[in-house]
N, C-alpha and C positions, 0 to 999 in steps of 0.2 A: 504494500500500500504506500502510495506516494502523496505528494501535495501539489496542488495547482494553485497558483496565485492569480486571483481575479482582481484587477485594478478597476476601481469605479470612480467616476467623477460626479459629484453631487449636482453640478450645473448641467451636464450633458450626459445624463445616465442613459446607457444603452442596454435595455433589458435583454436584447438578443444575446449579448455576451454572457449574461448570467444564465440564461436558459441553456445555451450550448455547454457551458461549464458544468451545469447540473447534469445534463445528459451524459457528458463524458465521464463524470465521477460515478454516476450510477452504473455505468458499464464497466469501469475499472476498479471501483472501490476506493479511489483516491479521496482525500479530504480537500476542502477548499479553504483557502485563507482569503477573505475579502479585505481588500486594502483600499483606504482612501488616504491621500496625502494632503494635509493642509499646507497652503503656501502663504508665507508671511513676508511682508515688506518691512524693512526697518530703516528709519531715517529720523530726521529732526522732529517729526510728528509722533514718533514712538514706534511701536510694533503693531502692524495692521494686518489682519487676516484678509487675503484678497481672493481666495479660491471660491468661497461660497459664504452664505450667511451663517452666523454662529448657530450650531446645533443641527444644521441641515444634513451634513454628512453623517453625523452620529445616528440620526433618525433613519436615514436611508440604509446604512449598512446593517442596522438593527432589523429593519424590515426585510432586507434581503436574506439575512441569516435566518430569520424566523421562517421565511418561505422555503428556503433550502432544507432546513431541519425538518419541517413538516413534510417535505417530499422524500425524506429518508436519507438525505445527504449530510455527512458530517461537515460542519462549517464553523470557522472561527472568524471573528471580526477584529480588525486592527486599524488604528488611526496613527499616522505619523505626521511629523511636522518638518518643513524644510524652508529654505529661503526661496524667494522668487527665482524662477528659471531652473530649479533643481529637482523638479518632480520626477523626471525620468530616472535620475540617479537614485533617488529614494526608492523607487519601484524596483529597480535592479538590485539594490542592496537588500531590500526585503526578500526578494526572490532567492538571493544567495543565502541569506540567513536561514530561510525555511527550506533550503535545498529543493526548491520547487522544480518539478519535472518540466514545466513550462509556464509562461505568463500569458494570461488572456486579458485583452483590453477591448473595450467597445469603441468603435469609431465615434468621435464626438460630432464631427461635421465634415463637410467637404472642404478641401483646401482650394486655392485658386486654380489648381490644375484640374481639368475635367476628369470625372470618373476616378478620382483618387481619394477614397474616403478615409484618409489618415490625417489626424491632427499632428501638431508639432511634438507633443509628448509621446504619442505612439511612434512617430517617426524616429525620435531620439532613442526610445527603448529598442526599436527594431535594429538600429545601427550599433548600439553599444552593449546590448545584452549578450552574454556568453551562453545563453540557453535559448531554446525555441520560444518564439513569441507568436501568438495567434491574435490577429486583429479582426474582430467580428464586425462586419458592416451593418449599418442600420438598414432596415427595410423601409422604403418610403411609405409614409402613411397615405392611404388612398384618400383622395379628396372627392367628396360628393357635393354637388351643387344642385340646389333645387331650382325649379323653373322660376320661382318667385325671386330668388337671388340673382339669376341671370337677367330677368326683366328689370330689376332695380339697378343692376350694374350698367345696363345698356341704355336706360332711360336718361334723357337729359343731355 
């Protein structure tokens, strides 16, 4: 039995990554370490958390852990802190400390390059990790538009 590190971002949470990690662990018996890294800026204004609102990440990983546990998957939750721009390094260090078989990240958004659903943190982890990294793309949310909405948008 091994460990899979699941990195989550409270602002751009990709449920697809969690679901895939759960499925992998149910098939292999691995456990999941759910990781969020708080990013802090330090300057004359003091120390400021810039990654998400206070408590958002803690609530999110607690909910993810509860869902995974309910599904029969062993899961632990972990919060780390780092300076601005060092999230990828913190993810890689956590994976090394847990001796993770691989790292799973959800894509947060598309970059400026078309059809490349990898953000800067995921890209840095891909380039610097010494273990496999799986970046799970988001499925586009289908947009449904009613006839009333179309009429309102085209009127005037």
